[in-house]
CHARMM-style PDB file with segment names, atoms N, HN, CA, C and O in Angstrom:
ATOM      1  N   MET     1       0.822  -1.191   0.000  1.00  0.00      PROA
ATOM      2  CA  MET     1       0.000   0.000   0.000  1.00  0.00      PROA
ATOM      3  C   MET     1       0.869   1.258   0.000  1.00  0.00      PROA
ATOM      4  O   MET     1       0.605   2.198  -0.750  1.00  0.00      PROA
ATOM      5  N   VAL     2       1.899   1.273   0.837  1.00  0.00      PROA
ATOM      6  HN  VAL     2       2.113   0.509   1.446  1.00  0.00      PROA
ATOM      7  CA  VAL     2       2.803   2.431   0.895  1.00  0.00      PROA
ATOM      8  C   VAL     2       3.504   2.608  -0.440  1.00  0.00      PROA
ATOM      9  O   VAL     2       3.662   3.734  -0.912  1.00  0.00      PROA
ATOM     10  N   MET     3       3.933   1.494  -1.064  1.00  0.00      PROA
ATOM     11  HN  MET     3       3.804   0.580  -0.681  1.00  0.00      PROA
ATOM     12  CA  MET     3       4.631   1.598  -2.339  1.00  0.00      PROA
ATOM     13  C   MET     3       3.707   2.173  -3.414  1.00  0.00      PROA
ATOM     14  O   MET     3       4.150   2.977  -4.234  1.00  0.00      PROA
ATOM     15  N   PHE     4       2.441   1.778  -3.424  1.00  0.00      PROA
ATOM     16  HN  PHE     4       2.082   1.125  -2.757  1.00  0.00      PROA
ATOM     17  CA  PHE     4       1.490   2.337  -4.386  1.00  0.00      PROA
ATOM     18  C   PHE     4       1.389   3.844  -4.202  1.00  0.00      PROA
ATOM     19  O   PHE     4       1.402   4.594  -5.178  1.00  0.00      PROA
ATOM     20  N   TRP     5       1.289   4.288  -2.950  1.00  0.00      PROA
ATOM     21  HN  TRP     5       1.278   3.679  -2.157  1.00  0.00      PROA
ATOM     22  CA  TRP     5       1.210   5.722  -2.665  1.00  0.00      PROA
ATOM     23  C   TRP     5       2.462   6.424  -3.166  1.00  0.00      PROA
ATOM     24  O   TRP     5       2.383   7.490  -3.777  1.00  0.00      PROA
ATOM     25  N   PHE     6       3.628   5.818  -2.904  1.00  0.00      PROA
ATOM     26  HN  PHE     6       3.693   4.952  -2.407  1.00  0.00      PROA
ATOM     27  CA  PHE     6       4.900   6.407  -3.303  1.00  0.00      PROA
ATOM     28  C   PHE     6       4.968   6.556  -4.823  1.00  0.00      PROA
ATOM     29  O   PHE     6       5.310   7.627  -5.324  1.00  0.00      PROA
ATOM     30  N   VAL     7       4.650   5.501  -5.553  1.00  0.00      PROA
ATOM     31  HN  VAL     7       4.373   4.631  -5.146  1.00  0.00      PROA
ATOM     32  CA  VAL     7       4.700   5.551  -7.015  1.00  0.00      PROA
ATOM     33  C   VAL     7       3.686   6.553  -7.540  1.00  0.00      PROA
ATOM     34  O   VAL     7       3.981   7.271  -8.495  1.00  0.00      PROA
ATOM     35  N   THR     8       2.516   6.624  -6.954  1.00  0.00      PROA
ATOM     36  HN  THR     8       2.277   6.041  -6.178  1.00  0.00      PROA
ATOM     37  CA  THR     8       1.502   7.596  -7.357  1.00  0.00      PROA
ATOM     38  C   THR     8       2.021   9.016  -7.157  1.00  0.00      PROA
ATOM     39  O   THR     8       1.828   9.869  -8.023  1.00  0.00      PROA
ATOM     40  N   GLN     9       2.668   9.277  -6.042  1.00  0.00      PROA
ATOM     41  HN  GLN     9       2.824   8.584  -5.338  1.00  0.00      PROA
ATOM     42  CA  GLN     9       3.210  10.611  -5.778  1.00  0.00      PROA
ATOM     43  C   GLN     9       4.285  10.981  -6.793  1.00  0.00      PROA
ATOM     44  O   GLN     9       4.334  12.119  -7.259  1.00  0.00      PROA
ATOM     45  N   ILE    10       5.135  10.038  -7.132  1.00  0.00      PROA
ATOM     46  HN  ILE    10       5.096   9.114  -6.753  1.00  0.00      PROA
ATOM     47  CA  ILE    10       6.186  10.305  -8.121  1.00  0.00      PROA
ATOM     48  C   ILE    10       5.555  10.625  -9.474  1.00  0.00      PROA
ATOM     49  O   ILE    10       5.990  11.559 -10.148  1.00  0.00      PROA
ATOM     50  N   ARG    11       4.541   9.869  -9.879  1.00  0.00      PROA
ATOM     51  HN  ARG    11       4.188   9.111  -9.331  1.00  0.00      PROA
ATOM     52  CA  ARG    11       3.884  10.115 -11.160  1.00  0.00      PROA
ATOM     53  C   ARG    11       3.203  11.474 -11.183  1.00  0.00      PROA
ATOM     54  O   ARG    11       3.263  12.183 -12.187  1.00  0.00      PROA
ATOM     55  N   LEU    12       2.562  11.838 -10.095  1.00  0.00      PROA
ATOM     56  HN  LEU    12       2.513  11.262  -9.279  1.00  0.00      PROA
ATOM     57  CA  LEU    12       1.835  13.099 -10.056  1.00  0.00      PROA
ATOM     58  C   LEU    12       2.767  14.302 -10.051  1.00  0.00      PROA
ATOM     59  O   LEU    12       2.469  15.320 -10.676  1.00  0.00      PROA
ATOM     60  N   SER    13       3.877  14.196  -9.359  1.00  0.00      PROA
ATOM     61  HN  SER    13       4.119  13.369  -8.851  1.00  0.00      PROA
ATOM     62  CA  SER    13       4.728  15.362  -9.199  1.00  0.00      PROA
ATOM     63  C   SER    13       5.703  15.549 -10.349  1.00  0.00      PROA
ATOM     64  O   SER    13       5.979  16.685 -10.735  1.00  0.00      PROA
ATOM     65  N   ARG    14       6.233  14.465 -10.906  1.00  0.00      PROA
ATOM     66  HN  ARG    14       6.009  13.542 -10.592  1.00  0.00      PROA
ATOM     67  CA  ARG    14       7.197  14.530 -12.010  1.00  0.00      PROA
ATOM     68  C   ARG    14       8.302  15.545 -11.731  1.00  0.00      PROA
ATOM     69  O   ARG    14       8.671  16.320 -12.614  1.00  0.00      PROA
ATOM     70  N   MET    15       8.822  15.544 -10.530  1.00  0.00      PROA
ATOM     71  HN  MET    15       8.522  14.915  -9.813  1.00  0.00      PROA
ATOM     72  CA  MET    15       9.844  16.524 -10.191  1.00  0.00      PROA
ATOM     73  C   MET    15      11.223  16.045 -10.607  1.00  0.00      PROA
ATOM     74  O   MET    15      11.490  14.844 -10.641  1.00  0.00      PROA
ATOM     75  N   ASP    16      12.095  16.992 -10.922  1.00  0.00      PROA
ATOM     76  HN  ASP    16      11.877  17.968 -10.894  1.00  0.00      PROA
ATOM     77  CA  ASP    16      13.487  16.659 -11.185  1.00  0.00      PROA
ATOM     78  C   ASP    16      14.278  16.932  -9.906  1.00  0.00      PROA
ATOM     79  O   ASP    16      13.710  17.341  -8.893  1.00  0.00      PROA
ATOM     80  N   LYS    17      15.580  16.706  -9.957  1.00  0.00      PROA
ATOM     81  HN  LYS    17      16.041  16.373 -10.780  1.00  0.00      PROA
ATOM     82  CA  LYS    17      16.400  16.828  -8.752  1.00  0.00      PROA
ATOM     83  C   LYS    17      16.377  18.253  -8.198  1.00  0.00      PROA
ATOM     84  O   LYS    17      16.321  18.440  -6.982  1.00  0.00      PROA
ATOM     85  N   THR    18      16.418  19.238  -9.056  1.00  0.00      PROA
ATOM     86  HN  THR    18      16.463  19.086 -10.044  1.00  0.00      PROA
ATOM     87  CA  THR    18      16.386  20.633  -8.610  1.00  0.00      PROA
ATOM     88  C   THR    18      15.085  20.939  -7.886  1.00  0.00      PROA
ATOM     89  O   THR    18      15.086  21.619  -6.860  1.00  0.00      PROA
ATOM     90  N   GLU    19      13.973  20.439  -8.419  1.00  0.00      PROA
ATOM     91  HN  GLU    19      13.972  19.886  -9.252  1.00  0.00      PROA
ATOM     92  CA  GLU    19      12.679  20.655  -7.781  1.00  0.00      PROA
ATOM     93  C   GLU    19      12.584  19.899  -6.453  1.00  0.00      PROA
ATOM     94  O   GLU    19      11.983  20.386  -5.496  1.00  0.00      PROA
ATOM     95  N   LEU    20      13.178  18.712  -6.404  1.00  0.00      PROA
ATOM     96  HN  LEU    20      13.666  18.315  -7.181  1.00  0.00      PROA
ATOM     97  CA  LEU    20      13.217  17.961  -5.142  1.00  0.00      PROA
ATOM     98  C   LEU    20      13.991  18.741  -4.090  1.00  0.00      PROA
ATOM     99  O   LEU    20      13.557  18.843  -2.943  1.00  0.00      PROA
ATOM    100  N   MET    21      15.121  19.283  -4.474  1.00  0.00      PROA
ATOM    101  HN  MET    21      15.474  19.200  -5.407  1.00  0.00      PROA
ATOM    102  CA  MET    21      15.926  20.068  -3.537  1.00  0.00      PROA
ATOM    103  C   MET    21      15.156  21.302  -3.060  1.00  0.00      PROA
ATOM    104  O   MET    21      15.185  21.634  -1.876  1.00  0.00      PROA
ATOM    105  N   SER    22      14.475  21.971  -3.975  1.00  0.00      PROA
ATOM    106  HN  SER    22      14.452  21.701  -4.937  1.00  0.00      PROA
ATOM    107  CA  SER    22      13.662  23.136  -3.608  1.00  0.00      PROA
ATOM    108  C   SER    22      12.525  22.737  -2.676  1.00  0.00      PROA
ATOM    109  O   SER    22      12.205  23.462  -1.735  1.00  0.00      PROA
ATOM    110  N   TYR    23      11.914  21.580  -2.939  1.00  0.00      PROA
ATOM    111  HN  TYR    23      12.174  20.991  -3.704  1.00  0.00      PROA
ATOM    112  CA  TYR    23      10.836  21.070  -2.086  1.00  0.00      PROA
ATOM    113  C   TYR    23      11.332  20.874  -0.662  1.00  0.00      PROA
ATOM    114  O   TYR    23      10.649  21.247   0.292  1.00  0.00      PROA
ATOM    115  N   LEU    24      12.511  20.293  -0.514  1.00  0.00      PROA
ATOM    116  HN  LEU    24      13.066  19.991  -1.289  1.00  0.00      PROA
ATOM    117  CA  LEU    24      13.050  20.056   0.829  1.00  0.00      PROA
ATOM    118  C   LEU    24      13.353  21.363   1.558  1.00  0.00      PROA
ATOM    119  O   LEU    24      13.234  21.437   2.781  1.00  0.00      PROA
ATOM    120  N   VAL    25      13.739  22.378   0.816  1.00  0.00      PROA
ATOM    121  HN  VAL    25      13.836  22.318  -0.178  1.00  0.00      PROA
ATOM    122  CA  VAL    25      13.992  23.689   1.429  1.00  0.00      PROA
ATOM    123  C   VAL    25      12.672  24.376   1.767  1.00  0.00      PROA
ATOM    124  O   VAL    25      12.483  24.855   2.885  1.00  0.00      PROA
ATOM    125  N   ASP    26      11.767  24.420   0.800  1.00  0.00      PROA
ATOM    126  HN  ASP    26      11.920  24.030  -0.108  1.00  0.00      PROA
ATOM    127  CA  ASP    26      10.509  25.161   0.968  1.00  0.00      PROA
ATOM    128  C   ASP    26       9.502  24.475   1.886  1.00  0.00      PROA
ATOM    129  O   ASP    26       8.884  25.126   2.728  1.00  0.00      PROA
ATOM    130  N   GLU    27       9.338  23.182   1.728  1.00  0.00      PROA
ATOM    131  HN  GLU    27       9.841  22.653   1.044  1.00  0.00      PROA
ATOM    132  CA  GLU    27       8.310  22.454   2.467  1.00  0.00      PROA
ATOM    133  C   GLU    27       8.832  21.796   3.740  1.00  0.00      PROA
ATOM    134  O   GLU    27       8.211  21.898   4.798  1.00  0.00      PROA
ATOM    135  N   ALA    28       9.968  21.125   3.634  1.00  0.00      PROA
ATOM    136  HN  ALA    28      10.472  21.042   2.775  1.00  0.00      PROA
ATOM    137  CA  ALA    28      10.490  20.370   4.777  1.00  0.00      PROA
ATOM    138  C   ALA    28      11.405  21.218   5.656  1.00  0.00      PROA
ATOM    139  O   ALA    28      11.869  20.765   6.702  1.00  0.00      PROA
ATOM    140  N   GLU    29      11.657  22.439   5.224  1.00  0.00      PROA
ATOM    141  HN  GLU    29      11.280  22.807   4.374  1.00  0.00      PROA
ATOM    142  CA  GLU    29      12.384  23.436   6.001  1.00  0.00      PROA
ATOM    143  C   GLU    29      13.838  23.079   6.311  1.00  0.00      PROA
ATOM    144  O   GLU    29      14.358  23.408   7.377  1.00  0.00      PROA
ATOM    145  N   TYR    30      14.486  22.398   5.357  1.00  0.00      PROA
ATOM    146  HN  TYR    30      14.063  22.130   4.491  1.00  0.00      PROA
ATOM    147  CA  TYR    30      15.940  22.225   5.450  1.00  0.00      PROA
ATOM    148  C   TYR    30      16.572  23.477   4.870  1.00  0.00      PROA
ATOM    149  O   TYR    30      15.958  24.170   4.059  1.00  0.00      PROA
ATOM    150  N   SER    31      17.791  23.767   5.281  1.00  0.00      PROA
ATOM    151  HN  SER    31      18.290  23.204   5.940  1.00  0.00      PROA
ATOM    152  CA  SER    31      18.479  24.924   4.706  1.00  0.00      PROA
ATOM    153  C   SER    31      19.042  24.541   3.332  1.00  0.00      PROA
ATOM    154  O   SER    31      19.254  23.364   3.042  1.00  0.00      PROA
ATOM    155  N   GLU    32      19.276  25.538   2.508  1.00  0.00      PROA
ATOM    156  HN  GLU    32      19.104  26.494   2.743  1.00  0.00      PROA
ATOM    157  CA  GLU    32      19.872  25.291   1.196  1.00  0.00      PROA
ATOM    158  C   GLU    32      21.226  24.614   1.338  1.00  0.00      PROA
ATOM    159  O   GLU    32      21.582  23.760   0.527  1.00  0.00      PROA
ATOM    160  N   GLU    33      21.983  24.990   2.360  1.00  0.00      PROA
ATOM    161  HN  GLU    33      21.694  25.685   3.019  1.00  0.00      PROA
ATOM    162  CA  GLU    33      23.301  24.394   2.596  1.00  0.00      PROA
ATOM    163  C   GLU    33      23.173  22.912   2.936  1.00  0.00      PROA
ATOM    164  O   GLU    33      23.933  22.086   2.430  1.00  0.00      PROA
ATOM    165  N   GLN    34      22.208  22.578   3.796  1.00  0.00      PROA
ATOM    166  HN  GLN    34      21.591  23.249   4.207  1.00  0.00      PROA
ATOM    167  CA  GLN    34      22.000  21.172   4.156  1.00  0.00      PROA
ATOM    168  C   GLN    34      21.641  20.353   2.927  1.00  0.00      PROA
ATOM    169  O   GLN    34      22.197  19.276   2.710  1.00  0.00      PROA
ATOM    170  N   VAL    35      20.717  20.858   2.125  1.00  0.00      PROA
ATOM    171  HN  VAL    35      20.265  21.732   2.302  1.00  0.00      PROA
ATOM    172  CA  VAL    35      20.255  20.131   0.946  1.00  0.00      PROA
ATOM    173  C   VAL    35      21.378  19.988  -0.074  1.00  0.00      PROA
ATOM    174  O   VAL    35      21.508  18.940  -0.707  1.00  0.00      PROA
ATOM    175  N   ALA    36      22.183  21.019  -0.240  1.00  0.00      PROA
ATOM    176  HN  ALA    36      22.077  21.871   0.274  1.00  0.00      PROA
ATOM    177  CA  ALA    36      23.275  20.976  -1.213  1.00  0.00      PROA
ATOM    178  C   ALA    36      24.298  19.894  -0.870  1.00  0.00      PROA
ATOM    179  O   ALA    36      24.965  19.371  -1.763  1.00  0.00      PROA
ATOM    180  N   GLU    37      24.426  19.558   0.399  1.00  0.00      PROA
ATOM    181  HN  GLU    37      23.884  19.983   1.124  1.00  0.00      PROA
ATOM    182  CA  GLU    37      25.407  18.563   0.839  1.00  0.00      PROA
ATOM    183  C   GLU    37      24.848  17.138   0.869  1.00  0.00      PROA
ATOM    184  O   GLU    37      25.600  16.195   1.117  1.00  0.00      PROA
ATOM    185  N   MET    38      23.539  16.958   0.620  1.00  0.00      PROA
ATOM    186  HN  MET    38      22.928  17.723   0.418  1.00  0.00      PROA
ATOM    187  CA  MET    38      22.922  15.638   0.700  1.00  0.00      PROA
ATOM    188  C   MET    38      23.264  14.788  -0.523  1.00  0.00      PROA
ATOM    189  O   MET    38      23.342  15.289  -1.645  1.00  0.00      PROA
ATOM    190  N   THR    39      23.465  13.499  -0.281  1.00  0.00      PROA
ATOM    191  HN  THR    39      23.402  13.092   0.630  1.00  0.00      PROA
ATOM    192  CA  THR    39      23.609  12.559  -1.386  1.00  0.00      PROA
ATOM    193  C   THR    39      22.227  12.316  -1.992  1.00  0.00      PROA
ATOM    194  O   THR    39      21.217  12.740  -1.431  1.00  0.00      PROA
ATOM    195  N   ASN    40      22.185  11.641  -3.122  1.00  0.00      PROA
ATOM    196  HN  ASN    40      23.006  11.296  -3.578  1.00  0.00      PROA
ATOM    197  CA  ASN    40      20.894  11.315  -3.740  1.00  0.00      PROA
ATOM    198  C   ASN    40      20.032  10.480  -2.796  1.00  0.00      PROA
ATOM    199  O   ASN    40      18.826  10.702  -2.690  1.00  0.00      PROA
ATOM    200  N   THR    41      20.652   9.523  -2.116  1.00  0.00      PROA
ATOM    201  HN  THR    41      21.631   9.342  -2.203  1.00  0.00      PROA
ATOM    202  CA  THR    41      19.909   8.682  -1.170  1.00  0.00      PROA
ATOM    203  C   THR    41      19.375   9.502  -0.013  1.00  0.00      PROA
ATOM    204  O   THR    41      18.252   9.278   0.436  1.00  0.00      PROA
ATOM    205  N   GLU    42      20.158  10.443   0.473  1.00  0.00      PROA
ATOM    206  HN  GLU    42      21.071  10.624   0.107  1.00  0.00      PROA
ATOM    207  CA  GLU    42      19.696  11.307   1.562  1.00  0.00      PROA
ATOM    208  C   GLU    42      18.536  12.189   1.105  1.00  0.00      PROA
ATOM    209  O   GLU    42      17.599  12.415   1.870  1.00  0.00      PROA
ATOM    210  N   LEU    43      18.585  12.689  -0.125  1.00  0.00      PROA
ATOM    211  HN  LEU    43      19.346  12.505  -0.747  1.00  0.00      PROA
ATOM    212  CA  LEU    43      17.467  13.478  -0.655  1.00  0.00      PROA
ATOM    213  C   LEU    43      16.194  12.643  -0.646  1.00  0.00      PROA
ATOM    214  O   LEU    43      15.144  13.101  -0.196  1.00  0.00      PROA
ATOM    215  N   LEU    44      16.295  11.415  -1.147  1.00  0.00      PROA
ATOM    216  HN  LEU    44      17.148  11.043  -1.513  1.00  0.00      PROA
ATOM    217  CA  LEU    44      15.150  10.502  -1.155  1.00  0.00      PROA
ATOM    218  C   LEU    44      14.682  10.208   0.260  1.00  0.00      PROA
ATOM    219  O   LEU    44      13.485  10.254   0.543  1.00  0.00      PROA
ATOM    220  N   ASP    45      15.606   9.910   1.135  1.00  0.00      PROA
ATOM    221  HN  ASP    45      16.578   9.872   0.906  1.00  0.00      PROA
ATOM    222  CA  ASP    45      15.276   9.580   2.520  1.00  0.00      PROA
ATOM    223  C   ASP    45      14.526  10.713   3.206  1.00  0.00      PROA
ATOM    224  O   ASP    45      13.521  10.478   3.877  1.00  0.00      PROA
ATOM    225  N   HSD    46      15.006  11.936   3.041  1.00  0.00      PROA
ATOM    226  HN  HSD    46      15.822  12.128   2.496  1.00  0.00      PROA
ATOM    227  CA  HSD    46      14.352  13.076   3.685  1.00  0.00      PROA
ATOM    228  C   HSD    46      12.987  13.365   3.064  1.00  0.00      PROA
ATOM    229  O   HSD    46      12.064  13.765   3.773  1.00  0.00      PROA
ATOM    230  N   TRP    47      12.845  13.169   1.751  1.00  0.00      PROA
ATOM    231  HN  TRP    47      13.595  12.844   1.175  1.00  0.00      PROA
ATOM    232  CA  TRP    47      11.537  13.337   1.121  1.00  0.00      PROA
ATOM    233  C   TRP    47      10.553  12.305   1.662  1.00  0.00      PROA
ATOM    234  O   TRP    47       9.416  12.632   2.001  1.00  0.00      PROA
ATOM    235  N   LEU    48      11.009  11.048   1.737  1.00  0.00      PROA
ATOM    236  HN  LEU    48      11.933  10.782   1.461  1.00  0.00      PROA
ATOM    237  CA  LEU    48      10.145   9.992   2.266  1.00  0.00      PROA
ATOM    238  C   LEU    48       9.742  10.289   3.709  1.00  0.00      PROA
ATOM    239  O   LEU    48       8.567  10.188   4.062  1.00  0.00      PROA
ATOM    240  N   GLU    49      10.709  10.653   4.536  1.00  0.00      PROA
ATOM    241  HN  GLU    49      11.663  10.735   4.249  1.00  0.00      PROA
ATOM    242  CA  GLU    49      10.414  10.946   5.944  1.00  0.00      PROA
ATOM    243  C   GLU    49       9.440  12.107   6.074  1.00  0.00      PROA
ATOM    244  O   GLU    49       8.517  12.047   6.886  1.00  0.00      PROA
ATOM    245  N   TYR    50       9.627  13.159   5.293  1.00  0.00      PROA
ATOM    246  HN  TYR    50      10.377  13.209   4.633  1.00  0.00      PROA
ATOM    247  CA  TYR    50       8.725  14.308   5.370  1.00  0.00      PROA
ATOM    248  C   TYR    50       7.305  13.901   5.004  1.00  0.00      PROA
ATOM    249  O   TYR    50       6.337  14.469   5.510  1.00  0.00      PROA
ATOM    250  N   ASN    51       7.187  12.918   4.125  1.00  0.00      PROA
ATOM    251  HN  ASN    51       7.973  12.456   3.714  1.00  0.00      PROA
ATOM    252  CA  ASN    51       5.872  12.437   3.693  1.00  0.00      PROA
ATOM    253  C   ASN    51       5.389  11.235   4.492  1.00  0.00      PROA
ATOM    254  O   ASN    51       4.473  10.528   4.071  1.00  0.00      PROA
ATOM    255  N   GLY    52       6.015  11.004   5.659  1.00  0.00      PROA
ATOM    256  HN  GLY    52       6.759  11.579   6.001  1.00  0.00      PROA
ATOM    257  CA  GLY    52       5.524  10.002   6.596  1.00  0.00      PROA
ATOM    258  C   GLY    52       5.975   8.583   6.355  1.00  0.00      PROA
ATOM    259  O   GLY    52       5.430   7.658   6.956  1.00  0.00      PROA
ATOM    260  N   ILE    53       6.957   8.382   5.493  1.00  0.00      PROA
ATOM    261  HN  ILE    53       7.399   9.134   5.005  1.00  0.00      PROA
ATOM    262  CA  ILE    53       7.457   7.034   5.209  1.00  0.00      PROA
ATOM    263  C   ILE    53       8.856   6.931   5.793  1.00  0.00      PROA
ATOM    264  O   ILE    53       9.836   7.337   5.168  1.00  0.00      PROA
ATOM    265  N   CYS    54       8.936   6.390   6.989  1.00  0.00      PROA
ATOM    266  HN  CYS    54       8.140   6.061   7.497  1.00  0.00      PROA
ATOM    267  CA  CYS    54      10.212   6.351   7.713  1.00  0.00      PROA
ATOM    268  C   CYS    54      10.781   4.931   7.756  1.00  0.00      PROA
ATOM    269  O   CYS    54      10.062   3.966   8.014  1.00  0.00      PROA
ATOM    270  N   GLY    55      12.071   4.828   7.499  1.00  0.00      PROA
ATOM    271  HN  GLY    55      12.655   5.613   7.289  1.00  0.00      PROA
ATOM    272  CA  GLY    55      12.759   3.558   7.630  1.00  0.00      PROA
ATOM    273  C   GLY    55      12.671   2.635   6.426  1.00  0.00      PROA
ATOM    274  O   GLY    55      13.062   1.471   6.516  1.00  0.00      PROA
ATOM    275  N   PHE    56      12.167   3.124   5.304  1.00  0.00      PROA
ATOM    276  HN  PHE    56      11.849   4.069   5.230  1.00  0.00      PROA
ATOM    277  CA  PHE    56      11.987   2.267   4.130  1.00  0.00      PROA
ATOM    278  C   PHE    56      12.803   2.716   2.921  1.00  0.00      PROA
ATOM    279  O   PHE    56      12.570   2.222   1.818  1.00  0.00      PROA
ATOM    280  N   THR    57      13.744   3.626   3.091  1.00  0.00      PROA
ATOM    281  HN  THR    57      13.934   4.027   3.987  1.00  0.00      PROA
ATOM    282  CA  THR    57      14.492   4.160   1.958  1.00  0.00      PROA
ATOM    283  C   THR    57      15.196   3.056   1.184  1.00  0.00      PROA
ATOM    284  O   THR    57      15.125   3.022  -0.044  1.00  0.00      PROA
ATOM    285  N   GLY    58      15.868   2.161   1.877  1.00  0.00      PROA
ATOM    286  HN  GLY    58      15.927   2.189   2.875  1.00  0.00      PROA
ATOM    287  CA  GLY    58      16.562   1.058   1.212  1.00  0.00      PROA
ATOM    288  C   GLY    58      15.609   0.171   0.443  1.00  0.00      PROA
ATOM    289  O   GLY    58      15.898  -0.231  -0.685  1.00  0.00      PROA
ATOM    290  N   ASP    59      14.472  -0.137   1.048  1.00  0.00      PROA
ATOM    291  HN  ASP    59      14.237   0.189   1.964  1.00  0.00      PROA
ATOM    292  CA  ASP    59      13.469  -0.963   0.380  1.00  0.00      PROA
ATOM    293  C   ASP    59      12.921  -0.264  -0.868  1.00  0.00      PROA
ATOM    294  O   ASP    59      12.764  -0.891  -1.916  1.00  0.00      PROA
ATOM    295  N   VAL    60      12.635   1.024  -0.752  1.00  0.00      PROA
ATOM    296  HN  VAL    60      12.764   1.533   0.099  1.00  0.00      PROA
ATOM    297  CA  VAL    60      12.112   1.779  -1.886  1.00  0.00      PROA
ATOM    298  C   VAL    60      13.132   1.774  -3.020  1.00  0.00      PROA
ATOM    299  O   VAL    60      12.771   1.561  -4.178  1.00  0.00      PROA
ATOM    300  N   LYS    61      14.394   2.005  -2.699  1.00  0.00      PROA
ATOM    301  HN  LYS    61      14.687   2.179  -1.759  1.00  0.00      PROA
ATOM    302  CA  LYS    61      15.435   1.993  -3.724  1.00  0.00      PROA
ATOM    303  C   LYS    61      15.508   0.641  -4.419  1.00  0.00      PROA
ATOM    304  O   LYS    61      15.619   0.581  -5.644  1.00  0.00      PROA
ATOM    305  N   GLU    62      15.448  -0.437  -3.657  1.00  0.00      PROA
ATOM    306  HN  GLU    62      15.358  -0.388  -2.663  1.00  0.00      PROA
ATOM    307  CA  GLU    62      15.524  -1.779  -4.236  1.00  0.00      PROA
ATOM    308  C   GLU    62      14.354  -2.050  -5.178  1.00  0.00      PROA
ATOM    309  O   GLU    62      14.538  -2.616  -6.255  1.00  0.00      PROA
ATOM    310  N   VAL    63      13.164  -1.648  -4.774  1.00  0.00      PROA
ATOM    311  HN  VAL    63      13.015  -1.188  -3.899  1.00  0.00      PROA
ATOM    312  CA  VAL    63      11.982  -1.881  -5.609  1.00  0.00      PROA
ATOM    313  C   VAL    63      12.064  -1.055  -6.888  1.00  0.00      PROA
ATOM    314  O   VAL    63      11.762  -1.564  -7.967  1.00  0.00      PROA
ATOM    315  N   VAL    64      12.465   0.203  -6.787  1.00  0.00      PROA
ATOM    316  HN  VAL    64      12.710   0.617  -5.910  1.00  0.00      PROA
ATOM    317  CA  VAL    64      12.580   1.055  -7.970  1.00  0.00      PROA
ATOM    318  C   VAL    64      13.659   0.508  -8.903  1.00  0.00      PROA
ATOM    319  O   VAL    64      13.466   0.472 -10.118  1.00  0.00      PROA
ATOM    320  N   GLU    65      14.788   0.083  -8.345  1.00  0.00      PROA
ATOM    321  HN  GLU    65      14.945   0.112  -7.358  1.00  0.00      PROA
ATOM    322  CA  GLU    65      15.846  -0.500  -9.173  1.00  0.00      PROA
ATOM    323  C   GLU    65      15.335  -1.728  -9.923  1.00  0.00      PROA
ATOM    324  O   GLU    65      15.609  -1.889 -11.112  1.00  0.00      PROA
ATOM    325  N   ALA    66      14.601  -2.584  -9.240  1.00  0.00      PROA
ATOM    326  HN  ALA    66      14.378  -2.453  -8.274  1.00  0.00      PROA
ATOM    327  CA  ALA    66      14.078  -3.797  -9.867  1.00  0.00      PROA
ATOM    328  C   ALA    66      13.012  -3.482 -10.908  1.00  0.00      PROA
ATOM    329  O   ALA    66      13.034  -4.027 -12.012  1.00  0.00      PROA
ATOM    330  N   ALA    67      12.090  -2.612 -10.560  1.00  0.00      PROA
ATOM    331  HN  ALA    67      12.072  -2.169  -9.664  1.00  0.00      PROA
ATOM    332  CA  ALA    67      10.972  -2.311 -11.449  1.00  0.00      PROA
ATOM    333  C   ALA    67      11.405  -1.585 -12.724  1.00  0.00      PROA
ATOM    334  O   ALA    67      10.870  -1.837 -13.803  1.00  0.00      PROA
ATOM    335  N   PHE    68      12.367  -0.691 -12.589  1.00  0.00      PROA
ATOM    336  HN  PHE    68      12.802  -0.486 -11.712  1.00  0.00      PROA
ATOM    337  CA  PHE    68      12.772   0.136 -13.724  1.00  0.00      PROA
ATOM    338  C   PHE    68      14.130  -0.261 -14.291  1.00  0.00      PROA
ATOM    339  O   PHE    68      14.624   0.374 -15.223  1.00  0.00      PROA
ATOM    340  N   ASP    69      14.733  -1.309 -13.733  1.00  0.00      PROA
ATOM    341  HN  ASP    69      14.332  -1.824 -12.976  1.00  0.00      PROA
ATOM    342  CA  ASP    69      16.040  -1.798 -14.190  1.00  0.00      PROA
ATOM    343  C   ASP    69      17.059  -0.659 -14.274  1.00  0.00      PROA
ATOM    344  O   ASP    69      17.698  -0.441 -15.303  1.00  0.00      PROA
ATOM    345  N   VAL    70      17.186   0.057 -13.154  1.00  0.00      PROA
ATOM    346  HN  VAL    70      16.666  -0.120 -12.318  1.00  0.00      PROA
ATOM    347  CA  VAL    70      18.132   1.166 -13.051  1.00  0.00      PROA
ATOM    348  C   VAL    70      19.025   0.952 -11.836  1.00  0.00      PROA
ATOM    349  O   VAL    70      18.700   0.176 -10.938  1.00  0.00      PROA
ATOM    350  N   ASP    71      20.149   1.648 -11.824  1.00  0.00      PROA
ATOM    351  HN  ASP    71      20.413   2.279 -12.554  1.00  0.00      PROA
ATOM    352  CA  ASP    71      21.079   1.604 -10.696  1.00  0.00      PROA
ATOM    353  C   ASP    71      20.983   2.929  -9.961  1.00  0.00      PROA
ATOM    354  O   ASP    71      21.267   3.977 -10.542  1.00  0.00      PROA
ATOM    355  N   LEU    72      20.592   2.904  -8.706  1.00  0.00      PROA
ATOM    356  HN  LEU    72      20.361   2.053  -8.234  1.00  0.00      PROA
ATOM    357  CA  LEU    72      20.390   4.133  -7.933  1.00  0.00      PROA
ATOM    358  C   LEU    72      21.521   4.414  -6.959  1.00  0.00      PROA
ATOM    359  O   LEU    72      21.303   5.064  -5.937  1.00  0.00      PROA
ATOM    360  N   GLU    73      22.709   3.943  -7.249  1.00  0.00      PROA
ATOM    361  HN  GLU    73      22.886   3.414  -8.079  1.00  0.00      PROA
ATOM    362  CA  GLU    73      23.839   4.228  -6.367  1.00  0.00      PROA
ATOM    363  C   GLU    73      24.173   5.712  -6.443  1.00  0.00      PROA
ATOM    364  O   GLU    73      24.040   6.343  -7.492  1.00  0.00      PROA
ATOM    365  N   ASP    74      24.613   6.258  -5.303  1.00  0.00      PROA
ATOM    366  HN  ASP    74      24.721   5.746  -4.451  1.00  0.00      PROA
ATOM    367  CA  ASP    74      24.984   7.679  -5.234  1.00  0.00      PROA
ATOM    368  C   ASP    74      26.232   7.941  -6.050  1.00  0.00      PROA
ATOM    369  OT1 ASP    74      26.700   9.078  -6.114  1.00  0.00      PROA
TER     370      ASP     74
END
């Protein structure tokens, strides 16, 4: 159920990395400096946590890698 919500949110927002970084600054109230220093995994992790999905970043990455046949290493 959580994964369906996550995929739905990604489809609806269609954000790129710059927009994700802006979202974390504007909505999740991280500083621009904090966001600029985050790895790709940390960006994903903080987005998930802000949206109430805590502790599943690794699982989400694995599912996305499998479903889309991509490598999400930082």
